[in-house]
C-alpha positions in Angstrom: -0.8 26.3 -78.0 0.5 22.8 -78.5 1.7 20.7 -75.5 5.1 19.1 -76.2 5.1 15.4 -76.6 7.4 14.8 -73.5 4.9 16.5 -71.2 2.0 14.4 -72.5 3.9 11.1 -71.9 5.0 11.9 -68.3 1.5 11.7 -66.7 0.9 8.4 -68.5 4.2 7.0 -67.3 3.5 8.1 -63.7 0.0 6.5 -63.8 1.4 3.2 -65.3 4.0 3.0 -62.5 1.4 3.7 -59.8 -0.9 1.0 -61.1 1.9 -1.5 -61.3 2.9 -0.8 -57.7 -0.7 -1.0 -56.5 -1.1 -4.3 -58.3 2.1 -5.7 -56.7 1.0 -4.7 -53.2 -2.4 -6.3 -53.5 -0.9 -9.5 -54.8 1.3 -9.6 -51.7 -1.8 -9.1 -49.5 -3.5 -12.0 -51.1 -0.5 -14.3 -50.7 0.2 -13.2 -47.2 -0.7 -15.8 -44.5 -2.2 -14.6 -41.2 0.4 -14.5 -38.4 0.2 -16.6 -35.3 -2.4 -15.6 -32.7 -1.1 -13.4 -29.8 0.6 -15.4 -27.0 -1.6 -16.5 -24.1 -0.9 -15.1 -20.6 2.0 -16.7 -18.9 1.4 -20.2 -17.5 4.4 -20.0 -15.2 4.0 -21.0 -11.6 2.5 -18.3 -9.3 5.8 -18.0 -7.3 7.6 -17.1 -10.5 4.8 -14.9 -11.9 4.9 -12.8 -8.6 8.6 -12.7 -8.2 10.2 -9.3 -7.8 14.0 -9.6 -7.7 15.5 -7.5 -4.9 12.2 -6.8 -3.2 12.1 -6.8 0.6 9.1 -7.9 2.6 7.4 -5.4 4.9 4.8 -6.0 7.6 1.2 -4.7 7.4 -1.2 -3.6 10.1 -4.8 -2.6 10.4 -7.3 -3.4 7.7 -4.5 -4.4 5.3 -4.3 -7.7 7.1 -8.0 -8.5 7.1 -9.4 -10.4 4.2 -12.7 -9.3 2.6 -15.2 -12.2 2.3 -18.4 -11.8 0.3 -21.8 -13.5 0.9 -21.1 -16.0 -1.9 -17.8 -17.0 -0.1 -15.4 -15.3 -2.5 -12.5 -13.9 -0.5 -10.0 -11.2 -1.5 -6.9 -10.8 0.7 -3.6 -8.8 0.7 -1.2 -11.8 1.2 2.0 -9.8 1.2 3.6 -6.4 0.7 7.2 -5.8 -0.5 9.2 -2.7 -1.6 12.1 -2.3 -3.9 14.3 0.6 -5.1 14.0 0.7 -8.9 17.4 0.3 -10.4 16.1 -0.4 -14.0 17.1 2.1 -16.7 15.2 2.6 -19.9 12.0 4.1 -21.4 9.4 4.8 -18.7 11.7 3.8 -15.8 12.4 6.2 -13.0 15.6 5.0 -11.4 15.8 5.3 -7.6 12.1 5.4 -7.0 10.7 3.2 -4.2 8.1 0.8 -5.7 5.6 -1.0 -3.4 4.4 -4.4 -4.5 1.1 -5.8 -3.2 0.4 -9.5 -3.7 -3.4 -10.2 -3.7 -5.1 -13.5 -3.4 -8.6 -14.5 -4.5 -10.1 -17.7 -3.0 -13.3 -18.9 -4.6 -15.6 -20.5 -2.0 -18.6 -20.2 -4.3 -20.0 -22.9 -6.5 -19.3 -21.1 -9.8 -16.1 -20.1 -11.6 -14.8 -16.7 -10.7 -13.8 -14.5 -13.6 -10.7 -12.4 -12.8 -10.3 -10.8 -16.3 -11.7 -7.5 -15.0 -9.6 -7.0 -11.8 -8.6 -3.3 -11.2 -6.4 -2.4 -8.3 -6.0 1.2 -7.0 -3.5 2.3 -4.3 -3.7 5.5 -2.3 -1.4 6.8 0.4 -0.8 9.6 2.9 -3.2 11.9 4.7 -4.5 13.4 1.4 -5.1 9.9 -0.1 -2.8 10.6 -3.1 -3.2 8.0 -5.9 -0.1 5.9 -6.4 0.9 5.4 -10.1 0.9 1.7 -11.2 4.2 0.4 -12.6 5.4 -2.6 -14.5 8.2 -3.8 -12.3 9.8 -7.2 -13.0 7.0 -8.3 -15.4 4.6 -9.1 -12.6 1.5 -10.8 -13.8 -2.0 -9.3 -13.3 -5.0 -11.5 -12.7 -6.5 -13.2 -15.7 -8.7 -16.1 -16.5 -11.0 -17.8 -14.0 -10.7 -19.5 -10.6 -12.5 -22.8 -10.2 -14.7 -23.3 -7.1 -12.6 -24.2 -4.1 -9.4 -22.9 -5.8 -7.2 -19.8 -5.2 -5.1 -17.5 -7.4 -2.5 -14.8 -6.6 -1.1 -11.9 -8.5 1.1 -8.9 -7.7 0.7 -5.3 -8.5 3.5 -2.7 -8.2 2.9 1.0 -7.5 5.1 4.1 -7.2 4.1 4.5 -3.6 6.9 6.3 -1.6 7.8 4.9 1.9 6.8 8.3 3.5 3.2 7.4 2.6 3.3 4.0 4.4 1.6 5.3 7.6 -1.7 5.5 5.8 -2.4 3.2 2.8 -5.6 2.3 1.1 -6.0 -0.4 -1.5 -9.1 -0.9 -3.6 -9.8 -4.1 -5.5 -12.7 -4.3 -7.9 -13.3 -7.4 -10.1 -16.9 -7.5 -11.4 -20.3 -5.8 -11.2 -21.7 -8.3 -8.6 -19.3 -7.6 -5.8 -18.5 -4.3 -4.1 -14.9 -3.0 -4.3 -12.8 -4.7 -1.6 -11.2 -1.9 0.5 -8.1 -2.4 2.6 -6.7 0.4 4.8 -3.9 0.3 7.3 -0.2 0.9 7.6 3.0 -0.6 6.2 6.1 -1.0 8.3 9.5 -1.4 6.6 
């Protein structure tokens, strides 16, 4: 049985088009210049980096007010707590939720630079120590970079921590493998 000429030409035409397109795309890859590097973390002043529009200050009691100082004279402290009702709308936003913002401060009393690129903050609340979900309210900056000896650095972390859990709050801050997790426990008073 003979194959008609039109059916023999079709596969050759498809192969030719596919090779031509492949050749064009590889030429574009060769000519493409690498894009700019990703932007560095914000270099804005700490007051602006930790600003949370509409947030109201609350007072703390108990262990939330006591800094943790390590044997190498590195100190971690909760320098402030605020709350805000989230009014943002959009993907991932839960309008009307009470968000609690903790501002933390590292002071480096050691003789070496303190690396803050690995800081992890966990908040728990209530009698059952329920874990509060971290949020990204107001583009607050996390800790990054290093702190020179004798210097301090602050950053704020927002959590979906409802005000009914304020009677019993625990905050854990870990930052490297050399220091134990700094634990702060106490109450928040709106």
